[in-house]
C-alpha positions, 0 to 999 in steps of 0.5 A, a space after each residue: 500499499 506504500 504508507 508512510 509514517 512520521 514518528 515524533 517521540 520515538 525514544 519514548 516508551 510508546 514511541 519505541 513500540 510504535 516503531 517496532 510495529 511500523 517496521 514489521 508492517 508491510 503496508 508502511 514502506 517509509 518510516 521517518 523518525 523525528 528526533 533530537 539524537 540519533 536512536 541507533 536503529 537501522 532498517 532499509 525503510 527507516 530514516 531519521 531527521 535529527 532536529 531542534 524541536 524549537 526550530 521544527 517549522 524549519 525542518 525539511 520534511 514532507 508529511 503529505 499523505 502521511 500517518 503522523 504519530 506523536 508520542 511526544 512527552 515529558 514529566 514535571 520532574 525532568 522538565 523542572 518548570 511548568 513552562 518547559 514541560 508545556 513546551 514539550 507537551 503543548 507547543 511542539 505537538 501543536 507545531 507538528 500538527 500545524 505542519 501536518 495540516 499545511 502539508 496535507 498529512 492524512 492522519 494525526 495520532 497522538 497520546 495524551 493522558 486519561 483525565 485530559 481536560 482544558 478545565 482541569 485544576 491539575 496542571 498536567 491534565 490541563 496541558 494535556 486537554 489543551 493540546 487536545 482542544 488546540 489540535 481539534 481546532 486545526 481541523 485535521 483530516 483525521 485526528 486520533 487521541 489516545 488517553 492511557 491510564 498509567 503506562 507500563 513498560 521497561 523505561 530506561 529511567 527508574 520510576 518507583 511509582 510505575 514499578 509499584 503499579 506494575 507489580 500490584 496491577 495484576 492483584 488489583 485487576 478485579 477492582 478495574 471493572 465497570 466505570 473504573 476500567 479505564 484507570 487500569 494501567 496499561 502496557 506501552 505495547 497496547 497503546 502503540 498496537 491501538 494506534 497502528 490499528 487506528 491508523 490503518 482504519 483510515 477514519 476521518 474526523 476526531 476520535 477519542 480512545 480512553 484507556 479501556 477502549 485502547 486496551 480492547 482495540 489492542 486485543 489479539 483478536 483485533 490485530 491482523 
């Protein structure tokens, strides 16, 4: 099918999983990673663009007809200030979204967070809500928003809370039922798989996937 994909945030947990899936998906013949530094990944259909995200609009790239996967994100601890956090989680994704709109990208797929709401009292979920709202305002041909609960995976950095959540999530699984199902921790691989399936669905308009729906979409019975 000669599909092409652009991935921003390829060094994060979900981003790494998306890259793996795309490289093994025959429909995608061109995959470009938009990164701050080289990933060291080598593959015949993969190329990297090492960029300064503060100068993203000056970067030479062609998103025409592409599926753009945005998994950019940081933490307050790493960013150190709210301003720096917002730069990574709001400004960079919105800039990429604008480029995608102007250049004629087919779909834009982004990871935000459970509880994303521009009216939230919590800074983190408010920023996530802000980026969702701003991207919606761009009227992209296809916008897919993924709101995972706590992400589980093999992070390079040690996060005590996530290690604890991973250890106890199995024991507490019965508690995540009904309305609470969307709060159940979810594997980064499941999010990536749901994103790929959504991209291949070619749905137009805006679609929001809560964490429980992400888990359902990524079940083996839904894969191809």
